[in-house]
RODO-2510 file (C-alpha; in nm, 4 decimals, decimal comma):
residues 495
     n   res          X          Y          Z
     1     p    -2,8924     4,5167    -6,5271
     2     h    -2,7124     4,3367    -6,2410
     3     k    -2,7074     4,6502    -6,0232
     4     k    -3,0751     4,7087    -6,1005
     5     k    -3,1602     4,3542    -5,9857
     6     i    -2,9673     4,4036    -5,6603
     7     k    -3,1502     4,7299    -5,5983
     8     q    -3,4865     4,5629    -5,6622
     9     y    -3,3932     4,2744    -5,4296
    10     l    -3,2955     4,5094    -5,1465
    11     s    -3,6135     4,7086    -5,1986
    12     k    -3,8295     4,3950    -5,1753
    13     k    -3,6371     4,2758    -4,8697
    14     k    -3,6969     4,6105    -4,7001
    15     a    -4,0674     4,5881    -4,7829
    16     l    -4,0824     4,2400    -4,6307
    17     t    -3,9203     4,3670    -4,3094
    18     r    -4,1947     4,6279    -4,2887
    19     a    -4,4640     4,3692    -4,3627
    20     r    -4,3226     4,1430    -4,0917
    21     y    -4,3456     4,4261    -3,8377
    22     i    -4,7077     4,4968    -3,9326
    23     l    -4,7980     4,1283    -3,9053
    24     l    -4,6299     4,0506    -3,5729
    25     e    -4,6570     4,3800    -3,3855
    26     h    -4,8902     4,6342    -3,5358
    27     m    -5,1888     4,4070    -3,6085
    28     p    -5,1954     4,2506    -3,2572
    29     e    -5,1504     4,5990    -3,1075
    30     v    -5,4598     4,7414    -3,2793
    31     g    -5,6612     4,4221    -3,2312
    32     v    -5,6800     4,3123    -3,5973
    33     q    -5,7054     3,9343    -3,6384
    34     i    -5,4162     3,7599    -3,8104
    35     t    -5,5468     3,5319    -4,0841
    36     n    -5,3897     3,2556    -4,2899
    37     h    -5,4272     3,4718    -4,5984
    38     t    -5,2354     3,7595    -4,4391
    39     c    -4,9599     3,5333    -4,3096
    40     n    -4,9197     3,3582    -4,6428
    41     a    -4,8836     3,6908    -4,8243
    42     v    -4,5666     3,7651    -4,6247
    43     l    -4,4391     3,4065    -4,6295
    44     s    -4,4822     3,3958    -5,0088
    45     g    -4,2764     3,7133    -5,0322
    46     y    -3,9846     3,5487    -4,8517
    47     s    -4,0290     3,2407    -5,0682
    48     a    -4,0114     3,4467    -5,3869
    49     l    -3,6787     3,5893    -5,2705
    50     e    -3,5484     3,2361    -5,2009
    51     m    -3,5348     3,3079    -4,8276
    52     g    -3,6659     2,9823    -4,6859
    53     t    -3,4820     3,0206    -4,3532
    54     e    -3,6336     3,3646    -4,2925
    55     a    -3,9749     3,2323    -4,3914
    56     e    -3,9568     2,9522    -4,1349
    57     k    -3,8437     3,1935    -3,8612
    58     l    -4,1493     3,4044    -3,9343
    59     l    -4,3667     3,0934    -3,9374
    60     q    -4,2385     2,9962    -3,5926
    61     e    -4,3028     3,3455    -3,4532
    62     i    -4,6579     3,3460    -3,5873
    63     e    -4,7286     3,0012    -3,4425
    64     t    -4,5941     3,1145    -3,1026
    65     l    -4,8038     3,4286    -3,1176
    66     l    -5,1227     3,2407    -3,2025
    67     s    -5,0729     2,9409    -2,9712
    68     l    -5,2844     2,9053    -2,6578
    69     s    -5,1264     2,5908    -2,5120
    70     s    -4,7934     2,4108    -2,5073
    71     s    -4,8992     2,1445    -2,7571
    72     q    -5,1630     2,1957    -3,0223
    73     p    -5,2341     2,1668    -3,3934
    74     s    -5,1041     2,4470    -3,6108
    75     a    -5,3105     2,7628    -3,6314
    76     l    -5,1836     2,8080    -3,9859
    77     d    -5,2997     2,6110    -4,2852
    78     t    -5,1082     2,3934    -4,5310
    79     a    -5,0694     2,6802    -4,7795
    80     c    -4,8521     2,8737    -4,5312
    81     y    -4,6265     2,5760    -4,4741
    82     n    -4,6102     2,5129    -4,8495
    83     s    -4,4815     2,8685    -4,8982
    84     v    -4,1961     2,7999    -4,6539
    85     l    -4,1222     2,4693    -4,8249
    86     h    -4,1175     2,6416    -5,1626
    87     g    -3,8744     2,9001    -5,0253
    88     y    -3,6355     2,6260    -4,9149
    89     c    -3,6620     2,4630    -5,2575
    90     r    -3,5262     2,7769    -5,4157
    91     e    -3,2740     2,8572    -5,1408
    92     s    -2,9106     2,7554    -5,1882
    93     n    -2,8457     2,4343    -4,9907
    94     g    -3,2028     2,4394    -4,8636
    95     v    -3,2925     2,0807    -4,9547
    96     s    -3,2166     1,9372    -4,6075
    97     s    -3,4378     2,1997    -4,4426
    98     a    -3,7101     2,1301    -4,6974
    99     e    -3,6912     1,7590    -4,6164
   100     r    -3,7100     1,8296    -4,2423
   101     l    -4,0206     2,0448    -4,2833
   102     f    -4,1807     1,7989    -4,5255
   103     m    -4,1215     1,4998    -4,2973
   104     a    -4,2687     1,6903    -4,0002
   105     m    -4,5850     1,7527    -4,2019
   106     k    -4,5982     1,3981    -4,3329
   107     e    -4,5277     1,2208    -4,0040
   108     q    -4,7142     1,4779    -3,7910
   109     t    -4,4240     1,5537    -3,5604
   110     s    -4,3762     1,8892    -3,3901
   111     l    -4,1335     2,1510    -3,5168
   112     h    -3,8900     2,3672    -3,3203
   113     e    -3,8897     2,1535    -3,0047
   114     e    -3,5405     2,2703    -2,9137
   115     t    -3,5946     2,6429    -2,9715
   116     s    -3,9509     2,6939    -2,8425
   117     n    -4,1634     2,5864    -2,5491
   118     t    -4,4587     2,5657    -2,7835
   119     q    -4,4803     2,2378    -2,9692
   120     v    -4,6922     2,2882    -3,2791
   121     l    -4,8052     2,0020    -3,4984
   122     p    -4,7876     2,1142    -3,8611
   123     p    -5,0807     2,0530    -4,0971
   124     k    -5,0867     1,7405    -4,3092
   125     p    -4,9314     1,7701    -4,6560
   126     d    -5,1484     1,8144    -4,9622
   127     m    -5,0693     1,7554    -5,3276
   128     i    -4,8984     2,0961    -5,3536
   129     t    -4,6696     1,9964    -5,0653
   130     y    -4,5624     1,6825    -5,2478
   131     a    -4,5233     1,8743    -5,5733
   132     s    -4,3029     2,1350    -5,3998
   133     m    -4,0820     1,8676    -5,2483
   134     l    -4,0523     1,6946    -5,5843
   135     n    -3,9602     2,0270    -5,7424
   136     c    -3,6944     2,0727    -5,4745
   137     y    -3,5450     1,7347    -5,5653
   138     s    -3,5597     1,8316    -5,9323
   139     i    -3,3743     2,1592    -5,8757
   140     n    -3,1087     1,9755    -5,6733
   141     r    -3,0698     1,6922    -5,9290
   142     m    -3,1828     1,4289    -5,6767
   143     g    -3,3414     1,1757    -5,9090
   144     a    -3,3485     0,8726    -5,6792
   145     e    -3,5171     1,0729    -5,4007
   146     a    -3,7774     1,2135    -5,6387
   147     y    -3,8492     0,8681    -5,7807
   148     s    -3,8966     0,7265    -5,4310
   149     l    -4,1259     1,0123    -5,3251
   150     v    -4,3563     0,9970    -5,6253
   151     q    -4,4154     0,6294    -5,5475
   152     q    -4,5530     0,7333    -5,2083
   153     i    -4,8195     0,9634    -5,3501
   154     e    -5,1614     0,8029    -5,3557
   155     r    -5,2857     1,0025    -5,6522
   156     p    -4,9934     1,1569    -5,8467
   157     t    -5,0773     1,4363    -6,0876
   158     s    -4,9053     1,5181    -6,4157
   159     a    -4,7135     1,7952    -6,2346
   160     c    -4,5794     1,5411    -5,9822
   161     y    -4,4655     1,3055    -6,2561
   162     l    -4,3100     1,5964    -6,4475
   163     s    -4,0965     1,7055    -6,1492
   164     a    -3,9893     1,3466    -6,0797
   165     i    -3,8860     1,2879    -6,4419
   166     k    -3,7032     1,6229    -6,4490
   167     a    -3,5121     1,5212    -6,1367
   168     l    -3,4133     1,1921    -6,3006
   169     e    -3,3105     1,3698    -6,6213
   170     r    -3,0892     1,6134    -6,4288
   171     s    -2,9340     1,3582    -6,1926
   172     n    -2,6235     1,1463    -6,2434
   173     d    -2,8134     0,8276    -6,1599
   174     a    -2,7161     0,5641    -6,4178
   175     t    -3,0553     0,3951    -6,3729
   176     s    -3,2501     0,7118    -6,4591
   177     p    -3,3690     0,5891    -6,8039
   178     d    -3,5157     0,2725    -6,6507
   179     k    -3,6826     0,4701    -6,3732
   180     v    -3,8284     0,7131    -6,6261
   181     l    -3,9737     0,4208    -6,8206
   182     s    -4,1181     0,2834    -6,4977
   183     l    -4,2932     0,6153    -6,4262
   184     i    -4,4280     0,6271    -6,7808
   185     d    -4,5668     0,2755    -6,7328
   186     q    -4,7452     0,4019    -6,4209
   187     i    -4,8920     0,6894    -6,6218
   188     e    -5,0087     0,4421    -6,8840
   189     q    -5,1721     0,2258    -6,6180
   190     n    -5,3528     0,5295    -6,4806
   191     r    -5,4735     0,6178    -6,8286
   192     s    -5,6151     0,2687    -6,8758
   193     g    -5,7811     0,2821    -6,5345
   194     s    -5,5782    -0,0031    -6,3871
   195     g    -5,3388     0,2081    -6,1811
   196     k    -5,3612     0,4344    -5,8801
   197     g    -5,4717     0,7920    -5,9038
   198     p    -5,6727     1,0024    -6,1453
   199     t    -5,6446     0,9672    -6,5187
   200     t    -5,3057     1,1045    -6,6261
   201     v    -5,1875     1,1045    -6,9853
   202     l    -4,8387     1,1111    -7,1273
   203     n    -4,8657     1,4695    -7,2479
   204     r    -4,6111     1,6583    -7,4566
   205     s    -4,4359     1,8151    -7,1563
   206     l    -4,3829     1,4768    -6,9880
   207     f    -4,2742     1,3253    -7,3180
   208     n    -4,0197     1,5989    -7,3933
   209     v    -3,8522     1,5742    -7,0512
   210     a    -3,8442     1,1932    -7,0696
   211     m    -3,6823     1,2157    -7,4130
   212     q    -3,4223     1,4633    -7,2890
   213     c    -3,3255     1,2043    -7,0270
   214     m    -3,2738     0,9462    -7,3027
   215     i    -3,0881     1,1908    -7,5306
   216     k    -2,8519     1,2953    -7,2503
   217     r    -2,7543     0,9325    -7,1918
   218     g    -2,7672     0,8182    -7,5545
   219     e    -3,0409     0,5606    -7,4904
   220     g    -3,1922     0,5385    -7,8388
   221     a    -3,3855     0,2136    -7,7946
   222     k    -3,5441     0,3382    -7,4722
   223     a    -3,6217     0,6714    -7,6364
   224     e    -3,8053     0,4875    -7,9125
   225     e    -3,9952     0,2941    -7,6458
   226     v    -4,1067     0,6253    -7,4920
   227     l    -4,2006     0,7455    -7,8415
   228     d    -4,4226     0,4420    -7,8991
   229     k    -4,5994     0,4930    -7,5646
   230     y    -4,6516     0,8610    -7,6430
   231     l    -4,7998     0,7880    -7,9848
   232     n    -5,0278     0,5199    -7,8365
   233     s    -5,1567     0,7579    -7,5696
   234     n    -5,2171     1,0360    -7,8250
   235     s    -5,4081     0,8591    -8,0960
   236     s    -5,5085     1,1661    -8,3000
   237     r    -5,3933     1,1583    -8,6604
   238     e    -5,2284     1,4984    -8,6203
   239     q    -5,0118     1,3751    -8,3320
   240     k    -4,9146     1,0550    -8,5108
   241     n    -4,7959     1,2542    -8,8132
   242     d    -4,5874     1,5009    -8,6138
   243     v    -4,2195     1,4642    -8,7062
   244     q    -4,0708     1,6360    -8,3993
   245     p    -4,1191     1,3453    -8,1529
   246     y    -3,9361     1,1171    -8,3965
   247     i    -3,6526     1,3717    -8,4207
   248     l    -3,5972     1,3448    -8,0448
   249     a    -3,5635     0,9664    -8,0727
   250     l    -3,3106     1,0147    -8,3547
   251     n    -3,1157     1,2525    -8,1278
   252     a    -3,0951     0,9799    -7,8627
   253     y    -2,9521     0,7308    -8,1145
   254     e    -2,7115     1,0021    -8,2331
   255     n    -2,5752     1,0429    -7,8798
   256     t    -2,5038     0,6728    -7,8187
   257     k    -2,2044     0,6585    -7,5822
   258     p    -2,0375     0,3133    -7,6197
   259     v    -1,8368     0,3023    -7,9426
   260     l    -1,9198    -0,0654    -7,9971
   261     k    -2,2940     0,0089    -7,9908
   262     r    -2,2883     0,2956    -8,2397
   263     k    -2,3288     0,0814    -8,5505
   264     e    -2,6389    -0,0863    -8,4092
   265     a    -2,7699     0,2557    -8,3038
   266     a    -2,7134     0,3945    -8,6547
   267     e    -2,9018     0,1033    -8,8110
   268     s    -3,1922     0,1541    -8,5701
   269     a    -3,1915     0,5256    -8,6486
   270     e    -3,2081     0,4458    -9,0201
   271     t    -3,5144     0,2263    -8,9613
   272     l    -3,6757     0,5050    -8,7595
   273     l    -3,6105     0,7562    -9,0389
   274     q    -3,7851     0,5224    -9,2807
   275     k    -4,0889     0,5245    -9,0503
   276     m    -4,0803     0,9039    -9,0589
   277     q    -4,0780     0,8977    -9,4390
   278     s    -4,3973     0,6923    -9,4378
   279     l    -4,5970     0,9372    -9,2228
   280     e    -4,9132     1,0450    -9,4018
   281     k    -4,8713     1,4220    -9,3888
   282     v    -4,4942     1,4252    -9,4390
   283     q    -4,4219     1,4648    -9,8072
   284     k    -4,0540     1,5364    -9,7636
   285     l    -3,8279     1,5445    -9,4582
   286     d    -3,5972     1,8413    -9,4244
   287     a    -3,2197     1,8083    -9,4244
   288     g    -3,2037     1,8321    -9,0441
   289     a    -3,3455     1,4816    -8,9943
   290     y    -3,1074     1,3358    -9,2537
   291     n    -2,8119     1,5153    -9,0938
   292     i    -2,8894     1,3503    -8,7601
   293     l    -2,8785     1,0105    -8,9310
   294     l    -2,5605     1,1140    -9,1122
   295     n    -2,4004     1,1908    -8,7773
   296     c    -2,5107     0,8478    -8,6506
   297     f    -2,3323     0,6937    -8,9502
   298     a    -2,0321     0,9233    -8,8951
   299     r    -1,9905     0,8347    -8,5266
   300     a    -2,0085     0,4654    -8,6224
   301     g    -1,7547     0,5096    -8,9034
   302     m    -2,0115     0,3907    -9,1615
   303     s    -1,8763     0,5965    -9,4508
   304     s    -2,0424     0,4040    -9,7346
   305     a    -2,3845     0,4327    -9,5716
   306     a    -2,3245     0,8052    -9,5197
   307     e    -2,2288     0,8623    -9,8836
   308     m    -2,5324     0,6677   -10,0060
   309     l    -2,7630     0,8713    -9,7839
   310     l    -2,6446     1,1931    -9,9525
   311     e    -2,8307     1,0809   -10,2647
   312     e    -3,1681     1,0710   -10,0844
   313     f    -3,2061     1,4431   -10,0037
   314     a    -3,0797     1,7903   -10,0839
   315     p    -2,7618     1,8046    -9,8711
   316     t    -2,6554     2,1117    -9,6776
   317     p    -2,2892     2,2102    -9,6376
   318     e    -2,3051     2,0479    -9,2931
   319     s    -2,4104     1,7202    -9,4567
   320     y    -2,0849     1,6997    -9,6517
   321     g    -1,8844     1,7673    -9,3368
   322     l    -2,0611     1,4780    -9,1646
   323     v    -1,9756     1,2448    -9,4531
   324     i    -1,6086     1,3451    -9,4267
   325     k    -1,6341     1,2789    -9,0523
   326     a    -1,7684     0,9315    -9,1303
   327     i    -1,4783     0,8704    -9,3698
   328     s    -1,2246     0,9882    -9,1122
   329     l    -1,3579     0,7392    -8,8569
   330     s    -1,3744     0,4499    -9,1022
   331     d    -0,9972     0,3960    -9,1518
   332     e    -1,0631     0,2982    -9,5138
   333     k    -0,7560     0,3161    -9,7374
   334     d    -0,9115     0,5413   -10,0010
   335     g    -1,0702     0,7663    -9,7371
   336     v    -0,8478     1,0673    -9,7984
   337     e    -0,9132     1,0628   -10,1728
   338     r    -1,2893     1,0330   -10,1225
   339     a    -1,2873     1,3178    -9,8705
   340     w    -1,0965     1,5419   -10,1140
   341     n    -1,3550     1,4667   -10,3831
   342     i    -1,6288     1,5891   -10,1513
   343     l    -1,4409     1,9147   -10,0930
   344     y    -1,4015     1,9534   -10,4685
   345     q    -1,7776     1,9079   -10,5121
   346     l    -1,8278     2,2006   -10,2739
   347     g    -1,6044     2,4206   -10,4905
   348     y    -1,2685     2,3828   -10,3211
   349     p    -1,0139     2,4335   -10,6033
   350     r    -0,8146     2,1416   -10,7362
   351     k    -0,4399     2,1656   -10,7879
   352     n    -0,2976     2,3904   -11,0590
   353     v    -0,6111     2,6028   -11,0796
   354     k    -0,5049     2,9592   -11,1523
   355     d    -0,8321     3,1501   -11,1389
   356     v    -1,0255     3,0382   -10,8322
   357     e    -1,3948     3,1213   -10,8251
   358     p    -1,5416     3,2253   -10,4864
   359     f    -1,6765     2,9214   -10,3018
   360     h    -1,8431     2,8361    -9,9723
   361     v    -1,7223     2,5555    -9,7474
   362     p    -1,8120     2,5834    -9,3769
   363     i    -1,5328     2,5671    -9,1214
   364     f    -1,7121     2,2637    -8,9755
   365     t    -1,6476     2,0764    -9,3024
   366     f    -1,2828     2,1852    -9,3129
   367     n    -1,2462     2,0720    -8,9513
   368     s    -1,3780     1,7279    -9,0458
   369     m    -1,1055     1,7106    -9,3103
   370     l    -0,8427     1,8284    -9,0616
   371     k    -0,9567     1,5609    -8,8154
   372     l    -0,9168     1,3011    -9,0876
   373     f    -0,5554     1,4145    -9,1348
   374     a    -0,5083     1,4200    -8,7563
   375     r    -0,6229     1,0625    -8,7073
   376     r    -0,3810     0,9484    -8,9761
   377     g    -0,0883     1,1605    -8,8590
   378     m    -0,0826     1,3563    -9,1868
   379     a     0,0672     1,6715    -9,0386
   380     t     0,1973     1,8264    -9,3615
   381     e    -0,1428     1,7928    -9,5309
   382     a    -0,3204     1,9370    -9,2246
   383     e    -0,0889     2,2390    -9,2114
   384     a    -0,1257     2,2954    -9,5862
   385     l    -0,5064     2,2899    -9,5643
   386     l    -0,5057     2,5298    -9,2688
   387     h    -0,2745     2,7646    -9,4612
   388     s    -0,4946     2,7482    -9,7720
   389     i    -0,8049     2,8377    -9,5691
   390     d    -0,6326     3,1530    -9,4453
   391     e    -0,5123     3,2420    -9,7962
   392     f    -0,8515     3,1967    -9,9612
   393     i    -1,0177     3,4105    -9,6944
   394     l    -0,7601     3,6881    -9,7376
   395     e    -0,8119     3,6780   -10,1143
   396     g    -1,1888     3,7007   -10,0698
   397     k    -1,2449     3,3618   -10,2342
   398     l    -1,3812     3,1903    -9,9224
   399     k    -1,6670     3,3512    -9,7315
   400     e    -1,5855     3,2334    -9,3804
   401     s    -1,4622     3,4024    -9,0627
   402     g    -1,1535     3,1804    -9,0515
   403     p    -1,0271     2,8713    -8,8715
   404     n    -1,1577     2,8233    -8,5183
   405     i    -1,0008     2,6641    -8,2138
   406     r    -1,1104     2,3169    -8,3310
   407     s    -0,9090     2,3709    -8,6507
   408     y    -0,5887     2,4383    -8,4582
   409     e    -0,6514     2,1485    -8,2210
   410     a    -0,6833     1,9112    -8,5180
   411     v    -0,3597     2,0316    -8,6781
   412     l    -0,1779     1,9961    -8,3466
   413     e    -0,3138     1,6435    -8,3120
   414     a    -0,1785     1,5611    -8,6566
   415     l     0,1623     1,6992    -8,5566
   416     g     0,1524     1,4951    -8,2358
   417     k     0,1074     1,1742    -8,4352
   418     s     0,3620     1,2661    -8,6994
   419     n     0,7083     1,1095    -8,7166
   420     d     0,8603     1,4248    -8,8658
   421     p     1,1726     1,5255    -8,6681
   422     d     1,0627     1,8897    -8,6498
   423     a     0,6987     1,8179    -8,5589
   424     v     0,7338     1,9570    -8,2040
   425     e     0,8859     2,2844    -8,3244
   426     r     0,6048     2,3252    -8,5801
   427     a     0,3470     2,2555    -8,3089
   428     e     0,5038     2,5182    -8,0803
   429     a     0,5062     2,7694    -8,3635
   430     l     0,1374     2,7076    -8,4318
   431     v     0,0433     2,7591    -8,0654
   432     t     0,2588     3,0723    -8,0434
   433     r     0,0871     3,2092    -8,3532
   434     l    -0,2537     3,1484    -8,1984
   435     e    -0,1508     3,3087    -7,8669
   436     v    -0,0199     3,6219    -8,0422
   437     m    -0,3367     3,6521    -8,2511
   438     s    -0,5452     3,6129    -7,9353
   439     e    -0,3497     3,8837    -7,7503
   440     l    -0,3958     4,1195    -8,0470
   441     g    -0,7702     4,0539    -8,0351
   442     g    -0,7907     3,8945    -8,3769
   443     g    -0,7830     3,5244    -8,3038
   444     q    -0,9292     3,2378    -8,1060
   445     q    -0,8706     3,2054    -7,7331
   446     p    -0,6400     2,9053    -7,6711
   447     s    -0,8245     2,6202    -7,4967
   448     l    -0,7085     2,3645    -7,2431
   449     k    -0,7549     2,0980    -7,5094
   450     l    -0,5166     2,2894    -7,7374
   451     y    -0,2463     2,2949    -7,4698
   452     n    -0,3153     1,9314    -7,3831
   453     t    -0,2586     1,8441    -7,7481
   454     l     0,0733     2,0287    -7,7381
   455     l     0,1578     1,8389    -7,4178
   456     a     0,0836     1,5166    -7,6077
   457     c     0,3346     1,6277    -7,8747
   458     y     0,5958     1,6782    -7,6021
   459     a     0,5078     1,3408    -7,4501
   460     n     0,5513     1,1533    -7,7782
   461     a     0,8857     1,3245    -7,8349
   462     g     1,0019     1,2772    -7,4741
   463     k     1,0385     1,6553    -7,4228
   464     v     1,0210     1,6478    -7,0416
   465     g     1,1422     2,0023    -6,9779
   466     s     0,9022     2,1533    -7,2314
   467     a     0,6102     1,9576    -7,0865
   468     e     0,6880     2,0623    -6,7287
   469     r     0,7264     2,4288    -6,8274
   470     l     0,3947     2,4264    -7,0119
   471     l     0,2221     2,2568    -6,7197
   472     s     0,3616     2,5216    -6,4857
   473     r     0,2404     2,7969    -6,7206
   474     l    -0,1090     2,6512    -6,7243
   475     h    -0,1153     2,6763    -6,3442
   476     e    -0,0341     3,0463    -6,3716
   477     q    -0,3115     3,1065    -6,6239
   478     s    -0,6858     3,0727    -6,5775
   479     l    -0,6744     2,7304    -6,7452
   480     k    -0,6649     2,4558    -6,4832
   481     p    -0,4726     2,1417    -6,5891
   482     d    -0,6790     1,8224    -6,5876
   483     a    -0,5949     1,4521    -6,5675
   484     f    -0,4901     1,4483    -6,9353
   485     s    -0,2439     1,7338    -6,8729
   486     y    -0,0698     1,5452    -6,5951
   487     g    -0,0914     1,2154    -6,7827
   488     a     0,0871     1,3647    -7,0858
   489     t     0,3568     1,5118    -6,8636
   490     i     0,4147     1,1752    -6,6949
   491     k     0,4298     1,0102    -7,0371
   492     a     0,7011     1,2582    -7,1395
   493     l     0,9018     1,1479    -6,8354
   494     k     0,8661     0,7847    -6,9400
   495     n     0,9696     0,8532    -7,3011
***
């Protein structure tokens, strides 16, 4: 497929070279008038191939060919210039050229003063010009620039707002959620007739992108604010009883970043779920919505709330794993016992059971249990559980593909926190086992996090030589050491 795409690209590029010759040489030679439509057909071709630079060169040659004096308005229309601008938007590192062309159109300054004796004033920008520039900012994750530009448009359309909000969602601007809310307020003002521009509504596309911005940054309260504005602007009963918009707000609460704010976020998410339960056409929410709330409880370490929620719906295997995750983050003294009881409910055999019936426990749930052991430094229990998973799979009692890389990382973490004198040797043996399985094609590919966890084991034990050798080996492999890798090695030197 890749070779086919290259062949198609070269074929199109060759066709454009031929079209360029016809436009600049053959048509003038036979006396056929060059029109905007003809020019734009070729310029659009360059744009489609993301060749903004080539498109502008052609634009300059056409302007020179059609010019009658040294300084005059462009003979080409805005659509031709928009095609060049669109080409720069899609060209790698073309944003500065796009800005130069856009500003020349906006400020009515001539282009190519240094390379041509003909000074041509480009046409004034239209709404498509602004939309193309906004799209360029969106592609290049330039949220602040897009936000500033959309403010300058006298009559922004939904497409303009959509590109600006996409740019904010993709950018690393910490103020993006507030700026998105500001744009939504503008849309609301337009809808009520009190703002600038034509009537624009907060449609589903605008809403979804705005919510993705809030989800990405874990801004649950602001996501719910967007939800309220969306429901107010779409007053139909069908829209108000749609569960999916509420799910997006739950996702934003679920992704709350600061640990100290996660409990408040979980409580707000619980209130929002109760609103969902009261929707007219929703008789029963599916497990997916409850699992999002369970993960909110889990990330906040609210184990009791998580266990109580299990009684309100038909749990999935994932639900039980999330409850164990909540227990592992709660640091409650009876947490291990409660987590084991959940595994037993799923069919995991208790001690001294001779005839084990086949059972199904997802690896995700086992990993939650392994993380619980890891956080408490219970290395022996973590190793025993990992070994039992392998045994039950080999015996055909457990229908799973086997432990994944997260499983091994959790066991290594438990070994790193263990005070057992042979913990480092056991950790090395586990990593070696995984590496051999990977080389034989039957295991997980070791991750940087896995090696970092082993480095942490060395650091805690003061194994300087082992840490330095592993760090050197990582340099030789495709895995690039990060700040944690070096930090663990330095810690080994200190210990």
